[in-house]
C-alpha positions as CSV (number, residue, x, y, z in Angstrom):
1,M,56.6,0.1,2.8
2,R,59.7,0.9,4.9
3,G,59.8,-0.7,8.3
4,K,57.0,-3.2,7.5
5,R,57.5,-6.8,6.6
6,R,55.7,-8.4,3.6
7,V,52.8,-10.7,4.4
8,N,54.5,-13.7,2.8
9,E,57.8,-13.1,4.5
10,G,58.4,-15.2,7.7
11,P,60.8,-14.4,10.5
12,H,63.2,-17.0,9.2
13,E,63.7,-15.4,5.8
14,R,66.0,-12.6,7.1
15,D,69.1,-12.7,9.3
16,H,70.1,-10.1,11.9
17,L,71.5,-7.8,9.2
18,G,68.2,-7.8,7.3
19,R,69.5,-9.9,4.5
20,C,67.3,-12.6,2.9
21,N,68.2,-16.1,4.0
22,F,66.0,-18.5,2.1
23,L,68.2,-21.5,2.9
24,R,67.5,-21.3,6.6
25,P,64.8,-23.9,7.5
26,A,61.5,-22.7,8.7
27,A,60.6,-23.2,12.4
28,G,58.4,-26.1,13.4
29,P,58.0,-29.6,11.9
30,V,58.3,-30.2,8.2
31,P,55.1,-31.7,6.6
32,A,55.4,-35.3,5.6
33,A,54.5,-34.5,2.0
34,A,57.6,-32.4,1.7
35,H,59.7,-35.6,1.9
36,H,57.7,-37.3,-0.8
37,P,57.1,-34.8,-3.6
38,E,54.7,-35.8,-6.3
39,P,56.7,-37.4,-9.3
40,V,56.9,-35.3,-12.4
41,D,55.4,-36.7,-15.5
42,P,58.2,-36.6,-18.1
43,V,55.8,-36.6,-20.9
44,R,54.1,-33.4,-19.8
45,V,57.5,-31.8,-19.1
46,L,58.6,-32.7,-22.6
47,Q,55.5,-31.3,-24.2
48,L,55.8,-28.1,-22.3
49,A,59.5,-27.7,-23.0
50,S,59.2,-28.8,-26.6
51,V,60.1,-32.0,-28.4
52,R,62.7,-30.1,-30.4
53,L,65.1,-30.7,-27.6
54,I,65.4,-34.3,-28.7
55,A,65.2,-33.6,-32.5
56,A,68.9,-33.0,-33.0
57,T,69.8,-36.8,-33.0
58,P,67.8,-39.8,-34.3
59,V,68.8,-42.0,-31.3
60,P,66.0,-40.8,-28.9
61,F,63.4,-41.6,-31.5
62,G,64.6,-45.2,-31.6
63,L,64.5,-45.4,-27.9
64,L,61.1,-43.8,-27.9
65,Q,59.8,-46.5,-30.2
66,V,61.2,-49.2,-28.0
67,Y,59.5,-47.6,-24.9
68,A,56.2,-47.2,-26.7
69,D,56.3,-50.9,-27.8
70,H,57.2,-52.1,-24.3
71,T,54.4,-50.0,-22.8
72,K,51.9,-51.4,-25.3
73,V,53.0,-55.0,-24.5
74,E,52.5,-54.4,-20.8
75,A,49.1,-52.7,-21.3
76,T,47.8,-55.7,-23.3
77,R,49.5,-58.5,-21.3
78,Q,46.1,-60.0,-20.3
79,G,45.7,-61.1,-23.9
80,D,48.0,-61.7,-26.9
81,P,50.4,-58.8,-26.9
82,E,51.0,-59.2,-30.7
83,P,48.1,-57.9,-32.8
84,T,46.6,-59.6,-35.8
85,A,44.3,-56.9,-37.0
86,G,44.3,-53.1,-37.2
87,I,42.4,-50.0,-38.3
88,I,44.0,-47.3,-40.5
89,D,42.9,-43.7,-40.8
90,A,44.3,-40.1,-41.2
91,Q,43.7,-36.8,-39.5
92,S,44.5,-33.3,-40.9
93,V,45.6,-30.6,-38.4
94,K,46.6,-27.0,-38.8
95,A,50.3,-26.2,-38.8
96,A,52.0,-23.4,-36.9
97,A,54.3,-20.8,-38.5
98,S,57.3,-22.9,-37.5
99,V,56.4,-25.7,-40.0
100,P,58.3,-25.2,-43.2
101,A,56.5,-25.0,-46.6
102,A,58.2,-28.2,-47.8
103,T,56.4,-30.4,-45.2
104,R,53.0,-28.7,-45.2
105,G,50.1,-28.6,-47.7
106,F,46.4,-28.0,-48.1
107,D,43.8,-30.7,-47.6
108,G,41.0,-29.9,-50.0
109,G,38.5,-32.2,-48.4
110,K,38.9,-31.0,-44.9
111,K,39.9,-27.4,-45.9
112,V,43.0,-27.5,-43.6
113,N,46.4,-26.0,-44.3
114,G,49.0,-28.0,-42.4
115,R,49.9,-31.6,-42.0
116,K,48.2,-35.0,-42.0
117,R,48.8,-37.8,-39.4
118,H,48.4,-41.3,-40.7
119,I,48.1,-44.0,-38.0
120,V,47.3,-47.7,-37.6
121,V,45.8,-48.9,-34.3
122,D,44.9,-52.4,-33.0
123,T,41.5,-53.5,-32.0
124,L,42.0,-51.9,-28.5
125,G,42.8,-48.5,-30.1
126,L,46.5,-48.6,-29.1
127,L,48.9,-47.2,-31.6
128,L,50.8,-49.5,-33.9
129,T,52.6,-47.2,-36.3
130,V,52.4,-43.5,-37.3
131,M,53.5,-41.4,-40.2
132,V,53.2,-37.6,-40.6
133,T,53.1,-36.0,-44.1
134,A,51.9,-32.8,-45.7
135,A,48.1,-32.4,-45.6
136,S,48.1,-32.5,-49.4
137,V,49.2,-36.2,-49.5
138,T,46.3,-38.5,-50.2
139,D,45.4,-41.4,-47.9
140,R,46.2,-43.9,-50.7
141,D,49.7,-42.6,-51.3
142,A,50.6,-42.5,-47.6
143,G,48.8,-45.7,-46.9
144,Q,51.2,-47.7,-49.0
145,T,54.2,-46.6,-46.9
146,L,52.3,-46.8,-43.7
147,L,51.2,-50.4,-44.3
148,A,54.7,-51.4,-45.2
149,R,55.9,-50.0,-41.9
150,L,53.2,-51.9,-40.2
151,S,54.1,-55.2,-41.8
152,E,57.8,-54.7,-40.9
153,R,57.1,-54.2,-37.2
154,H,54.0,-56.3,-36.7
155,W,54.2,-59.1,-39.2
156,R,51.2,-61.0,-37.7
157,V,48.7,-58.3,-38.8
158,T,46.8,-59.9,-41.7
159,R,43.6,-57.7,-41.7
160,V,43.2,-53.9,-41.7
161,W,40.0,-52.0,-41.8
162,A,39.8,-48.6,-43.5
163,D,37.4,-46.0,-44.9
164,G,36.6,-45.2,-48.4
165,G,39.7,-43.1,-48.9
166,Y,41.9,-46.3,-49.1
167,T,40.2,-47.9,-52.1
168,G,41.8,-48.6,-55.5
169,R,45.3,-49.9,-56.1
170,L,46.2,-49.8,-52.4
171,V,43.9,-52.8,-51.8
172,D,45.7,-54.8,-54.5
173,F,49.1,-53.7,-53.1
174,A,48.3,-54.8,-49.6
175,R,47.0,-58.1,-50.7
176,G,49.6,-59.0,-53.3
177,V,52.8,-57.5,-51.7
178,L,52.1,-57.3,-47.9
179,H,49.6,-60.2,-47.7
180,V,47.3,-58.0,-45.7
181,A,43.5,-58.0,-46.3
182,L,42.5,-54.3,-46.5
183,T,38.7,-54.2,-45.8
184,V,36.9,-50.9,-46.6
185,V,34.0,-50.1,-44.3
186,K,31.7,-47.7,-46.1
187,R,28.7,-45.8,-45.0
188,S,25.3,-46.8,-46.2
189,D,23.8,-44.6,-49.0
190,D,20.6,-44.1,-47.1
191,T,22.3,-43.0,-43.8
192,S,22.3,-39.4,-42.9
193,G,24.0,-37.6,-40.0
194,F,26.5,-39.2,-37.6
195,T,26.7,-42.9,-37.6
196,V,29.0,-45.2,-35.6
197,L,30.6,-47.5,-38.2
198,P,32.0,-50.9,-37.2
199,K,35.7,-51.0,-36.4
200,R,36.3,-47.5,-37.7
201,W,35.2,-45.9,-34.5
202,L,38.2,-47.4,-32.7
203,V,40.7,-45.2,-34.6
204,E,38.5,-42.1,-34.2
205,R,38.6,-42.7,-30.4
206,T,42.4,-42.9,-30.6
207,F,42.5,-39.5,-32.3
208,A,40.3,-38.2,-29.4
209,W,42.8,-39.6,-26.9
210,L,45.7,-37.8,-28.6
211,M,43.8,-34.5,-28.4
212,H,43.8,-34.8,-24.5
213,S,47.5,-34.0,-24.6
214,R,46.7,-30.6,-26.1
215,R,49.9,-30.2,-28.0
216,P,48.8,-32.5,-30.9
217,A,45.8,-30.1,-31.5
218,R,48.2,-28.3,-33.8
219,D,51.5,-29.2,-35.4
220,Y,54.3,-27.1,-34.2
221,E,57.3,-29.2,-35.2
222,T,59.8,-28.3,-37.9
223,R,60.5,-31.9,-38.7
224,T,58.0,-34.6,-39.4
225,D,59.9,-37.2,-37.3
226,S,59.6,-34.8,-34.3
227,S,55.8,-34.6,-35.0
228,E,55.7,-38.4,-35.0
229,A,57.5,-38.5,-31.7
230,V,54.9,-36.2,-30.2
231,I,52.2,-38.7,-31.2
232,R,54.2,-41.6,-29.7
233,W,54.7,-39.7,-26.4
234,S,51.0,-38.9,-26.1
235,M,50.0,-42.5,-26.8
236,S,52.6,-43.7,-24.3
237,M,50.9,-41.5,-21.7
238,V,47.6,-43.2,-22.4
239,M,49.1,-46.7,-22.1
240,S,51.1,-45.9,-19.0
241,R,47.9,-44.7,-17.2
242,R,46.3,-48.0,-18.0
243,L,49.2,-49.7,-16.2
244,V,48.9,-47.5,-13.2
245,R,45.1,-48.2,-12.9
246,R,45.7,-51.9,-13.2
247,K,48.3,-52.0,-10.4
248,R,45.9,-50.1,-8.1
């Protein structure tokens, strides 16, 4: 309305000609909180802006792996930082329209059209390695490559627990080539409903942690390495929070 000032417009926002002057400081003392703004979480900024900003070059992914490994070592410094055992599992998620047909598929068991995340965690539930494939790739086929990555980065791991989807020739490959004892934890035949299985619940809890970042609830990335980077970012957030709580 003409001749009236807006409610949120202070007297310092306009000069004598009526022009807006937002650079002019407000009258009165400045609150102490204005000098110490809350730090911005780079992980959340990255998730909001999209991980595609770093997908143009492979260099950030190497740096991201180094950061994730360093954070994991700091988060487990009270014990031995190098794990000797792990748990493997996979999770199928729906894919957005931005995911090309070459890297997506249909998981007949879960009835999901999208991608599958294969991860190995340690006995604390912290991420050791991750691989993203089409949802049509079986756990056995992806497990061979995933366990090879695990042995390359964490050579002290000698035992891995898994579910019934990792039986067959994968057990022989892990024992004969990688020198890793792949132990399958199966459900009892007379068990009905939900049951917490030994060791396997650790990796299920990790998947729940990843869902707290919201972006991993669906796969939006065009490239599979970008999708793996999202998983590492989300897990790094979990580990960095542990460090903050410990310092407090």
